[in-house]
C-alpha positions as protocol buffer text, in pm:
chain_id: "A"
residue {
  index: 1
  type: MET
  ca { x: -4119 y: -6648 z: 7306 }
}
residue {
  index: 2
  type: HIS
  ca { x: -4391 y: -6364 z: 7179 }
}
residue {
  index: 3
  type: HIS
  ca { x: -4293 y: -6029 z: 7294 }
}
residue {
  index: 4
  type: PRO
  ca { x: -4533 y: -5736 z: 7298 }
}
residue {
  index: 5
  type: PRO
  ca { x: -4378 y: -5418 z: 7102 }
}
residue {
  index: 6
  type: VAL
  ca { x: -4196 y: -5217 z: 7379 }
}
residue {
  index: 7
  type: PRO
  ca { x: -4300 y: -4814 z: 7344 }
}
residue {
  index: 8
  type: THR
  ca { x: -4010 y: -4627 z: 7192 }
}
residue {
  index: 9
  type: ALA
  ca { x: -3882 y: -4355 z: 7465 }
}
residue {
  index: 10
  type: LYS
  ca { x: -3687 y: -4092 z: 7330 }
}
residue {
  index: 11
  type: THR
  ca { x: -3444 y: -3923 z: 7600 }
}
residue {
  index: 12
  type: ARG
  ca { x: -3442 y: -3541 z: 7629 }
}
residue {
  index: 13
  type: GLY
  ca { x: -3125 y: -3410 z: 7418 }
}
residue {
  index: 14
  type: GLY
  ca { x: -3031 y: -3762 z: 7287 }
}
residue {
  index: 15
  type: SER
  ca { x: -2711 y: -3739 z: 7495 }
}
residue {
  index: 16
  type: ALA
  ca { x: -2530 y: -3829 z: 7827 }
}
residue {
  index: 17
  type: ARG
  ca { x: -2376 y: -3479 z: 7777 }
}
residue {
  index: 18
  type: SER
  ca { x: -2737 y: -3264 z: 7715 }
}
residue {
  index: 19
  type: GLU
  ca { x: -3010 y: -3574 z: 7981 }
}
residue {
  index: 20
  type: ARG
  ca { x: -3205 y: -3418 z: 8241 }
}
residue {
  index: 21
  type: ALA
  ca { x: -3390 y: -3562 z: 8529 }
}
residue {
  index: 22
  type: PRO
  ca { x: -3691 y: -3449 z: 8592 }
}
residue {
  index: 23
  type: GLY
  ca { x: -3683 y: -3114 z: 8780 }
}
residue {
  index: 24
  type: SER
  ca { x: -3315 y: -3139 z: 8775 }
}
residue {
  index: 25
  type: GLU
  ca { x: -3008 y: -2964 z: 8706 }
}
residue {
  index: 26
  type: ARG
  ca { x: -2771 y: -3123 z: 8418 }
}
residue {
  index: 27
  type: ALA
  ca { x: -2590 y: -3452 z: 8411 }
}
residue {
  index: 28
  type: ALA
  ca { x: -2252 y: -3355 z: 8335 }
}
residue {
  index: 29
  type: TRP
  ca { x: -2031 y: -3655 z: 8196 }
}
residue {
  index: 30
  type: ALA
  ca { x: -1657 y: -3733 z: 8138 }
}
residue {
  index: 31
  type: GLY
  ca { x: -1483 y: -4056 z: 8052 }
}
residue {
  index: 32
  type: ALA
  ca { x: -1712 y: -4104 z: 7714 }
}
residue {
  index: 33
  type: ALA
  ca { x: -1572 y: -4387 z: 7461 }
}
residue {
  index: 34
  type: THR
  ca { x: -1464 y: -4273 z: 7168 }
}
residue {
  index: 35
  type: SER
  ca { x: -1486 y: -4604 z: 6962 }
}
residue {
  index: 36
  type: ALA
  ca { x: -1763 y: -4634 z: 6696 }
}
residue {
  index: 37
  type: THR
  ca { x: -1879 y: -5011 z: 6788 }
}
residue {
  index: 38
  type: ALA
  ca { x: -2131 y: -4990 z: 7075 }
}
residue {
  index: 39
  type: PRO
  ca { x: -2074 y: -5177 z: 7354 }
}
residue {
  index: 40
  type: GLU
  ca { x: -2294 y: -5475 z: 7420 }
}
residue {
  index: 41
  type: LEU
  ca { x: -2319 y: -5413 z: 7797 }
}
residue {
  index: 42
  type: SER
  ca { x: -2382 y: -5123 z: 7955 }
}
residue {
  index: 43
  type: LEU
  ca { x: -2351 y: -5159 z: 8389 }
}
residue {
  index: 44
  type: VAL
  ca { x: -2475 y: -4879 z: 8554 }
}
residue {
  index: 45
  type: LEU
  ca { x: -2322 y: -4842 z: 8883 }
}
residue {
  index: 46
  type: PRO
  ca { x: -2487 y: -4577 z: 9128 }
}
residue {
  index: 47
  type: LEU
  ca { x: -2258 y: -4423 z: 9403 }
}
residue {
  index: 48
  type: PHE
  ca { x: -2276 y: -4170 z: 9660 }
}
residue {
  index: 49
  type: ASP
  ca { x: -2044 y: -4083 z: 9937 }
}
residue {
  index: 50
  type: GLU
  ca { x: -1802 y: -4413 z: 9776 }
}
residue {
  index: 51
  type: GLU
  ca { x: -1424 y: -4290 z: 9789 }
}
residue {
  index: 52
  type: ALA
  ca { x: -1325 y: -4567 z: 10015 }
}
residue {
  index: 53
  type: ARG
  ca { x: -1507 y: -4801 z: 9816 }
}
residue {
  index: 54
  type: VAL
  ca { x: -1518 y: -4723 z: 9427 }
}
residue {
  index: 55
  type: ALA
  ca { x: -1193 y: -4804 z: 9281 }
}
residue {
  index: 56
  type: GLY
  ca { x: -1194 y: -5180 z: 9454 }
}
residue {
  index: 57
  type: SER
  ca { x: -1505 y: -5231 z: 9317 }
}
residue {
  index: 58
  type: LEU
  ca { x: -1453 y: -5094 z: 8985 }
}
residue {
  index: 59
  type: ALA
  ca { x: -1164 y: -5340 z: 8995 }
}
residue {
  index: 60
  type: GLU
  ca { x: -1391 y: -5647 z: 9067 }
}
residue {
  index: 61
  type: LEU
  ca { x: -1585 y: -5504 z: 8783 }
}
residue {
  index: 62
  type: ARG
  ca { x: -1328 y: -5489 z: 8516 }
}
residue {
  index: 63
  type: ALA
  ca { x: -1169 y: -5818 z: 8605 }
}
residue {
  index: 64
  type: ALA
  ca { x: -1565 y: -5973 z: 8563 }
}
residue {
  index: 65
  type: LEU
  ca { x: -1620 y: -5823 z: 8254 }
}
residue {
  index: 66
  type: ALA
  ca { x: -1312 y: -5915 z: 8059 }
}
residue {
  index: 67
  type: ARG
  ca { x: -1376 y: -6240 z: 8154 }
}
residue {
  index: 68
  type: SER
  ca { x: -1731 y: -6233 z: 7991 }
}
residue {
  index: 69
  type: GLY
  ca { x: -1589 y: -6158 z: 7637 }
}
residue {
  index: 70
  type: ARG
  ca { x: -1865 y: -5857 z: 7564 }
}
residue {
  index: 71
  type: ARG
  ca { x: -1806 y: -5503 z: 7432 }
}
residue {
  index: 72
  type: TRP
  ca { x: -1894 y: -5310 z: 7750 }
}
residue {
  index: 73
  type: GLU
  ca { x: -1929 y: -4976 z: 7904 }
}
residue {
  index: 74
  type: VAL
  ca { x: -1959 y: -4893 z: 8295 }
}
residue {
  index: 75
  type: LEU
  ca { x: -2175 y: -4601 z: 8388 }
}
residue {
  index: 76
  type: ALA
  ca { x: -2047 y: -4446 z: 8706 }
}
residue {
  index: 77
  type: VAL
  ca { x: -2310 y: -4203 z: 8865 }
}
residue {
  index: 78
  type: ASP
  ca { x: -2223 y: -3968 z: 9103 }
}
residue {
  index: 79
  type: ASP
  ca { x: -2545 y: -3919 z: 9316 }
}
residue {
  index: 80
  type: GLY
  ca { x: -2366 y: -3576 z: 9446 }
}
residue {
  index: 81
  type: SER
  ca { x: -2142 y: -3686 z: 9653 }
}
residue {
  index: 82
  type: ARG
  ca { x: -1961 y: -3503 z: 9935 }
}
residue {
  index: 83
  type: ASP
  ca { x: -1647 y: -3688 z: 9960 }
}
residue {
  index: 84
  type: GLY
  ca { x: -1374 y: -3723 z: 9709 }
}
residue {
  index: 85
  type: THR
  ca { x: -1578 y: -4013 z: 9504 }
}
residue {
  index: 86
  type: ALA
  ca { x: -1579 y: -3752 z: 9223 }
}
residue {
  index: 87
  type: ALA
  ca { x: -1184 y: -3753 z: 9245 }
}
residue {
  index: 88
  type: ARG
  ca { x: -1175 y: -4114 z: 9242 }
}
residue {
  index: 89
  type: LEU
  ca { x: -1334 y: -4165 z: 8931 }
}
residue {
  index: 90
  type: ALA
  ca { x: -1249 y: -3890 z: 8733 }
}
residue {
  index: 91
  type: ALA
  ca { x: -847 y: -4079 z: 8806 }
}
residue {
  index: 92
  type: GLU
  ca { x: -1030 y: -4405 z: 8709 }
}
residue {
  index: 93
  type: ALA
  ca { x: -1198 y: -4264 z: 8421 }
}
residue {
  index: 94
  type: ALA
  ca { x: -869 y: -4078 z: 8268 }
}
residue {
  index: 95
  type: GLY
  ca { x: -750 y: -4445 z: 8252 }
}
residue {
  index: 96
  type: ASP
  ca { x: -987 y: -4606 z: 8098 }
}
residue {
  index: 97
  type: ALA
  ca { x: -1271 y: -4479 z: 7789 }
}
residue {
  index: 98
  type: ARG
  ca { x: -1480 y: -4747 z: 7883 }
}
residue {
  index: 99
  type: LEU
  ca { x: -1556 y: -4612 z: 8228 }
}
residue {
  index: 100
  type: ARG
  ca { x: -1770 y: -4321 z: 8189 }
}
residue {
  index: 101
  type: VAL
  ca { x: -1879 y: -4083 z: 8477 }
}
residue {
  index: 102
  type: LEU
  ca { x: -2176 y: -3903 z: 8499 }
}
residue {
  index: 103
  type: THR
  ca { x: -2194 y: -3609 z: 8808 }
}
residue {
  index: 104
  type: LEU
  ca { x: -2546 y: -3507 z: 8989 }
}
residue {
  index: 105
  type: ALA
  ca { x: -2516 y: -3188 z: 9117 }
}
residue {
  index: 106
  type: ARG
  ca { x: -2709 y: -3261 z: 9409 }
}
residue {
  index: 107
  type: ASN
  ca { x: -2742 y: -3594 z: 9601 }
}
residue {
  index: 108
  type: ARG
  ca { x: -3150 y: -3679 z: 9480 }
}
residue {
  index: 109
  type: GLY
  ca { x: -3139 y: -4046 z: 9515 }
}
residue {
  index: 110
  type: LYS
  ca { x: -3040 y: -4387 z: 9419 }
}
residue {
  index: 111
  type: GLY
  ca { x: -3376 y: -4355 z: 9168 }
}
residue {
  index: 112
  type: ALA
  ca { x: -3290 y: -4058 z: 8984 }
}
residue {
  index: 113
  type: ALA
  ca { x: -2863 y: -4200 z: 8990 }
}
residue {
  index: 114
  type: VAL
  ca { x: -3002 y: -4506 z: 8834 }
}
residue {
  index: 115
  type: ARG
  ca { x: -3256 y: -4372 z: 8561 }
}
residue {
  index: 116
  type: ALA
  ca { x: -2952 y: -4100 z: 8456 }
}
residue {
  index: 117
  type: GLY
  ca { x: -2698 y: -4397 z: 8408 }
}
residue {
  index: 118
  type: VAL
  ca { x: -2965 y: -4572 z: 8225 }
}
residue {
  index: 119
  type: LEU
  ca { x: -3072 y: -4329 z: 8000 }
}
residue {
  index: 120
  type: ALA
  ca { x: -2685 y: -4282 z: 7883 }
}
residue {
  index: 121
  type: ALA
  ca { x: -2646 y: -4629 z: 7859 }
}
residue {
  index: 122
  type: ARG
  ca { x: -2557 y: -4747 z: 7477 }
}
residue {
  index: 123
  type: GLY
  ca { x: -2554 y: -5106 z: 7531 }
}
residue {
  index: 124
  type: ALA
  ca { x: -2759 y: -5398 z: 7405 }
}
residue {
  index: 125
  type: TYR
  ca { x: -2840 y: -5503 z: 7754 }
}
residue {
  index: 126
  type: VAL
  ca { x: -2849 y: -5266 z: 8065 }
}
residue {
  index: 127
  type: VAL
  ca { x: -2766 y: -5389 z: 8415 }
}
residue {
  index: 128
  type: PHE
  ca { x: -2754 y: -5189 z: 8749 }
}
residue {
  index: 129
  type: LEU
  ca { x: -2576 y: -5306 z: 9055 }
}
residue {
  index: 130
  type: ASP
  ca { x: -2520 y: -5155 z: 9379 }
}
residue {
  index: 131
  type: ALA
  ca { x: -2104 y: -4992 z: 9447 }
}
residue {
  index: 132
  type: ASP
  ca { x: -2048 y: -5257 z: 9725 }
}
residue {
  index: 133
  type: LEU
  ca { x: -2087 y: -5521 z: 9468 }
}
residue {
  index: 134
  type: SER
  ca { x: -2345 y: -5730 z: 9724 }
}
residue {
  index: 135
  type: THR
  ca { x: -2478 y: -5941 z: 9451 }
}
residue {
  index: 136
  type: ASP
  ca { x: -2170 y: -6175 z: 9334 }
}
residue {
  index: 137
  type: LEU
  ca { x: -2052 y: -6098 z: 9022 }
}
residue {
  index: 138
  type: GLU
  ca { x: -2112 y: -6471 z: 8881 }
}
residue {
  index: 139
  type: ALA
  ca { x: -2490 y: -6399 z: 8839 }
}
residue {
  index: 140
  type: LEU
  ca { x: -2399 y: -6159 z: 8535 }
}
residue {
  index: 141
  type: PRO
  ca { x: -2303 y: -6404 z: 8262 }
}
residue {
  index: 142
  type: ARG
  ca { x: -2657 y: -6603 z: 8411 }
}
residue {
  index: 143
  type: LEU
  ca { x: -2809 y: -6282 z: 8389 }
}
residue {
  index: 144
  type: LEU
  ca { x: -2755 y: -6197 z: 8066 }
}
residue {
  index: 145
  type: GLU
  ca { x: -2836 y: -6549 z: 7920 }
}
residue {
  index: 146
  type: ARG
  ca { x: -3149 y: -6497 z: 8065 }
}
residue {
  index: 147
  type: LEU
  ca { x: -3214 y: -6168 z: 7836 }
}
residue {
  index: 148
  type: GLU
  ca { x: -3055 y: -6318 z: 7522 }
}
residue {
  index: 149
  type: ALA
  ca { x: -3287 y: -6617 z: 7579 }
}
residue {
  index: 150
  type: GLY
  ca { x: -3595 y: -6384 z: 7529 }
}
residue {
  index: 151
  type: ALA
  ca { x: -3625 y: -6227 z: 7876 }
}
residue {
  index: 152
  type: ASP
  ca { x: -3715 y: -5837 z: 7895 }
}
residue {
  index: 153
  type: VAL
  ca { x: -3637 y: -5763 z: 8278 }
}
residue {
  index: 154
  type: VAL
  ca { x: -3431 y: -5986 z: 8503 }
}
residue {
  index: 155
  type: TYR
  ca { x: -3476 y: -5903 z: 8848 }
}
residue {
  index: 156
  type: GLY
  ca { x: -3174 y: -6055 z: 9098 }
}
residue {
  index: 157
  type: SER
  ca { x: -3359 y: -6259 z: 9413 }
}
residue {
  index: 158
  type: ARG
  ca { x: -3263 y: -6382 z: 9735 }
}
residue {
  index: 159
  type: ARG
  ca { x: -3604 y: -6531 z: 9784 }
}
residue {
  index: 160
  type: VAL
  ca { x: -3613 y: -6788 z: 9470 }
}
residue {
  index: 161
  type: ALA
  ca { x: -3466 y: -7163 z: 9527 }
}
residue {
  index: 162
  type: GLY
  ca { x: -3134 y: -7194 z: 9464 }
}
residue {
  index: 163
  type: ALA
  ca { x: -3013 y: -6823 z: 9610 }
}
residue {
  index: 164
  type: GLN
  ca { x: -2783 y: -6761 z: 9882 }
}
residue {
  index: 165
  type: VAL
  ca { x: -2727 y: -6487 z: 10130 }
}
residue {
  index: 166
  type: LEU
  ca { x: -2402 y: -6540 z: 10282 }
}
residue {
  index: 167
  type: ALA
  ca { x: -2425 y: -6272 z: 10495 }
}
residue {
  index: 168
  type: HIS
  ca { x: -2717 y: -6055 z: 10643 }
}
residue {
  index: 169
  type: GLN
  ca { x: -2800 y: -5702 z: 10668 }
}
residue {
  index: 170
  type: PRO
  ca { x: -2877 y: -5593 z: 11023 }
}
residue {
  index: 171
  type: ARG
  ca { x: -3190 y: -5684 z: 11139 }
}
residue {
  index: 172
  type: GLY
  ca { x: -3388 y: -5396 z: 11168 }
}
residue {
  index: 173
  type: ARG
  ca { x: -3276 y: -5312 z: 10787 }
}
residue {
  index: 174
  type: GLU
  ca { x: -3338 y: -5662 z: 10636 }
}
residue {
  index: 175
  type: LEU
  ca { x: -3697 y: -5673 z: 10823 }
}
residue {
  index: 176
  type: ALA
  ca { x: -3786 y: -5341 z: 10651 }
}
residue {
  index: 177
  type: GLY
  ca { x: -3701 y: -5455 z: 10313 }
}
residue {
  index: 178
  type: ARG
  ca { x: -3919 y: -5787 z: 10360 }
}
residue {
  index: 179
  type: VAL
  ca { x: -4165 y: -5548 z: 10458 }
}
residue {
  index: 180
  type: PHE
  ca { x: -4107 y: -5304 z: 10154 }
}
residue {
  index: 181
  type: SER
  ca { x: -4131 y: -5621 z: 9940 }
}
residue {
  index: 182
  type: TRP
  ca { x: -4462 y: -5750 z: 10060 }
}
residue {
  index: 183
  type: LEU
  ca { x: -4616 y: -5419 z: 9981 }
}
residue {
  index: 184
  type: ALA
  ca { x: -4490 y: -5390 z: 9669 }
}
residue {
  index: 185
  type: ARG
  ca { x: -4606 y: -5668 z: 9616 }
}
residue {
  index: 186
  type: ARG
  ca { x: -4949 y: -5564 z: 9642 }
}
residue {
  index: 187
  type: ALA
  ca { x: -4850 y: -5201 z: 9485 }
}
residue {
  index: 188
  type: ALA
  ca { x: -4697 y: -5305 z: 9174 }
}
residue {
  index: 189
  type: ASP
  ca { x: -4587 y: -5664 z: 9097 }
}
residue {
  index: 190
  type: PRO
  ca { x: -4749 y: -5990 z: 9291 }
}
residue {
  index: 191
  type: ASP
  ca { x: -4499 y: -6186 z: 9094 }
}
residue {
  index: 192
  type: VAL
  ca { x: -4154 y: -6042 z: 9223 }
}
residue {
  index: 193
  type: ARG
  ca { x: -4002 y: -6149 z: 9546 }
}
residue {
  index: 194
  type: ASP
  ca { x: -3730 y: -5965 z: 9632 }
}
residue {
  index: 195
  type: PHE
  ca { x: -3780 y: -5583 z: 9525 }
}
residue {
  index: 196
  type: THR
  ca { x: -3483 y: -5479 z: 9689 }
}
residue {
  index: 197
  type: CYS
  ca { x: -3239 y: -5684 z: 9537 }
}
residue {
  index: 198
  type: GLY
  ca { x: -2986 y: -5427 z: 9384 }
}
residue {
  index: 199
  type: PHE
  ca { x: -2893 y: -5674 z: 9066 }
}
residue {
  index: 200
  type: LYS
  ca { x: -3139 y: -5595 z: 8783 }
}
residue {
  index: 201
  type: GLY
  ca { x: -3080 y: -5599 z: 8389 }
}
residue {
  index: 202
  type: PHE
  ca { x: -3299 y: -5533 z: 8084 }
}
residue {
  index: 203
  type: ARG
  ca { x: -3279 y: -5489 z: 7721 }
}
residue {
  index: 204
  type: ALA
  ca { x: -3191 y: -5167 z: 7609 }
}
residue {
  index: 205
  type: ASP
  ca { x: -3539 y: -5085 z: 7463 }
}
residue {
  index: 206
  type: ALA
  ca { x: -3716 y: -5230 z: 7763 }
}
residue {
  index: 207
  type: ALA
  ca { x: -3536 y: -5025 z: 7982 }
}
residue {
  index: 208
  type: ARG
  ca { x: -3580 y: -4679 z: 7805 }
}
residue {
  index: 209
  type: ALA
  ca { x: -3939 y: -4761 z: 7802 }
}
residue {
  index: 210
  type: LEU
  ca { x: -3916 y: -4833 z: 8187 }
}
residue {
  index: 211
  type: PHE
  ca { x: -3675 y: -4566 z: 8298 }
}
residue {
  index: 212
  type: GLU
  ca { x: -3744 y: -4266 z: 8052 }
}
residue {
  index: 213
  type: PRO
  ca { x: -4072 y: -4153 z: 8241 }
}
residue {
  index: 214
  type: LEU
  ca { x: -3968 y: -4269 z: 8595 }
}
residue {
  index: 215
  type: SER
  ca { x: -4048 y: -4026 z: 8852 }
}
residue {
  index: 216
  type: THR
  ca { x: -3921 y: -4225 z: 9182 }
}
residue {
  index: 217
  type: GLU
  ca { x: -3604 y: -4044 z: 9317 }
}
residue {
  index: 218
  type: ARG
  ca { x: -3515 y: -4277 z: 9586 }
}
residue {
  index: 219
  type: TRP
  ca { x: -3550 y: -4624 z: 9695 }
}
residue {
  index: 220
  type: ALA
  ca { x: -3894 y: -4692 z: 9623 }
}
residue {
  index: 221
  type: PHE
  ca { x: -3810 y: -4684 z: 9229 }
}
residue {
  index: 222
  type: ASP
  ca { x: -3786 y: -5055 z: 9182 }
}
residue {
  index: 223
  type: ALA
  ca { x: -4134 y: -5078 z: 9248 }
}
residue {
  index: 224
  type: GLU
  ca { x: -4256 y: -4800 z: 9021 }
}
residue {
  index: 225
  type: VAL
  ca { x: -4051 y: -4992 z: 8751 }
}
residue {
  index: 226
  type: ALA
  ca { x: -4164 y: -5334 z: 8828 }
}
residue {
  index: 227
  type: ARG
  ca { x: -4513 y: -5189 z: 8790 }
}
residue {
  index: 228
  type: ARG
  ca { x: -4452 y: -5071 z: 8436 }
}
residue {
  index: 229
  type: ALA
  ca { x: -4296 y: -5353 z: 8346 }
}
residue {
  index: 230
  type: ARG
  ca { x: -4602 y: -5561 z: 8444 }
}
residue {
  index: 231
  type: ARG
  ca { x: -4826 y: -5309 z: 8289 }
}
residue {
  index: 232
  type: LEU
  ca { x: -4652 y: -5306 z: 7969 }
}
residue {
  index: 233
  type: GLY
  ca { x: -4658 y: -5683 z: 7952 }
}
residue {
  index: 234
  type: LEU
  ca { x: -4290 y: -5723 z: 7944 }
}
residue {
  index: 235
  type: ALA
  ca { x: -4147 y: -6046 z: 7990 }
}
residue {
  index: 236
  type: ARG
  ca { x: -3966 y: -6056 z: 8321 }
}
residue {
  index: 237
  type: GLU
  ca { x: -3786 y: -6353 z: 8521 }
}
residue {
  index: 238
  type: GLU
  ca { x: -3627 y: -6388 z: 8876 }
}
residue {
  index: 239
  type: LEU
  ca { x: -3271 y: -6491 z: 8927 }
}
residue {
  index: 240
  type: ALA
  ca { x: -3102 y: -6647 z: 9189 }
}
residue {
  index: 241
  type: VAL
  ca { x: -2806 y: -6464 z: 9329 }
}
residue {
  index: 242
  type: ARG
  ca { x: -2535 y: -6498 z: 9592 }
}
residue {
  index: 243
  type: TRP
  ca { x: -2560 y: -6203 z: 9835 }
}
residue {
  index: 244
  type: THR
  ca { x: -2343 y: -6080 z: 10065 }
}
residue {
  index: 245
  type: GLN
  ca { x: -2376 y: -5801 z: 10304 }
}
residue {
  index: 246
  type: ARG
  ca { x: -2045 y: -5560 z: 10251 }
}
residue {
  index: 247
  type: GLY
  ca { x: -1989 y: -5295 z: 10519 }
}
residue {
  index: 248
  type: ALA
  ca { x: -2200 y: -5031 z: 10689 }
}
residue {
  index: 249
  type: SER
  ca { x: -2481 y: -4906 z: 10533 }
}
residue {
  index: 250
  type: LYS
  ca { x: -2598 y: -4560 z: 10471 }
}
residue {
  index: 251
  type: VAL
  ca { x: -2927 y: -4564 z: 10453 }
}
residue {
  index: 252
  type: ARG
  ca { x: -3097 y: -4452 z: 10733 }
}
residue {
  index: 253
  type: VAL
  ca { x: -3386 y: -4733 z: 10763 }
}
residue {
  index: 254
  type: PRO
  ca { x: -3669 y: -4485 z: 10998 }
}
residue {
  index: 255
  type: SER
  ca { x: -3664 y: -4202 z: 10728 }
}
residue {
  index: 256
  type: ALA
  ca { x: -3616 y: -4424 z: 10394 }
}
residue {
  index: 257
  type: ALA
  ca { x: -3887 y: -4666 z: 10500 }
}
residue {
  index: 258
  type: ALA
  ca { x: -4141 y: -4337 z: 10578 }
}
residue {
  index: 259
  type: ARG
  ca { x: -4029 y: -4190 z: 10264 }
}
residue {
  index: 260
  type: SER
  ca { x: -4078 y: -4551 z: 10060 }
}
residue {
  index: 261
  type: LEU
  ca { x: -4450 y: -4567 z: 10215 }
}
residue {
  index: 262
  type: VAL
  ca { x: -4527 y: -4251 z: 10076 }
}
residue {
  index: 263
  type: ASP
  ca { x: -4398 y: -4335 z: 9717 }
}
residue {
  index: 264
  type: LEU
  ca { x: -4569 y: -4673 z: 9706 }
}
residue {
  index: 265
  type: ALA
  ca { x: -4928 y: -4524 z: 9782 }
}
residue {
  index: 266
  type: ARG
  ca { x: -4872 y: -4295 z: 9463 }
}
residue {
  index: 267
  type: ILE
  ca { x: -4716 y: -4591 z: 9267 }
}
residue {
  index: 268
  type: ALA
  ca { x: -5016 y: -4791 z: 9363 }
}
residue {
  index: 269
  type: LEU
  ca { x: -5228 y: -4514 z: 9287 }
}
residue {
  index: 270
  type: SER
  ca { x: -5115 y: -4419 z: 8966 }
}
residue {
  index: 271
  type: ARG
  ca { x: -5270 y: -4518 z: 8633 }
}
C-alpha cells in the first residue's frame, strides 16, 4: 500500500517534561520509563475526576497489554482533576515504570489532554481510549493489525458492519453524538461514520502530524484530527468495536453541544 509522506512535526521542547499545549501551562509528569528500549505501543488515557474508576481501568489495561506480548507504556493524562485522581495515579505509577503520568494544572478539555499524551508518546503506534474503557479491549489487537498492515489512522466505530452496542448511552447524549457525527462528516471527512467513539489509533509519525497543530481542546477535537488526516491524504480505516456504556457521563450535553457546534464551524472554515 502506498503512503503519502507524513509531514515531520517537531514537539516543543522535545520531551514530556518541557511540553506545552497551545496557550497553556506546562504539563508535568512522573513515572517515566527508564528502559533504553522504546515501547512498541503507547496508550493515552485522558482523565478528569476519575478517582473512583482509575485503578480498575488501569488493572484492565495492564491485563490486556500483558496478553498482547508487546512492549508498552500508558500515558495517563490528568486534565486538572479536582478529586483524588492525581493521588491514585501517583500510587499506581510508583509501582510501574511503564505508567507515565502527565498533569495539566487546570481543566482544559479532552482534546488538550489527548494531545499532551500523544506528543509525549514514544511508541511506534499510539492509541487513545476513554477512561471508562467503554470500548471492549478485544479490539486493541485488531486495531494494531490494521496499523501494521498499512493504515495510518484507525477509527473505532459503533456504526459499521460487525459493531455491537451492548448498553446504550442516555438517549439525549446518544442523539447528540449522532447529530455531531452527521455534521462532522460534512465539516471534516464524509468517510467517517462515528466521530465520537473514544478509541482511535495512529502510526507514530501520523499521530504527531495530526496532533502537533491541534487547536481544538474540547469535545470536537476528533473532527479536527479527521479533517487534517483527510487533507494530508493519510490511509484511514474504520474498525468495528464492541461498546458498552459504563456509569454516568460527566458531559453536560447542552453546553458541550453548543461549544462543539462553534468548533465545528471553525474547523469547516479552516484551511
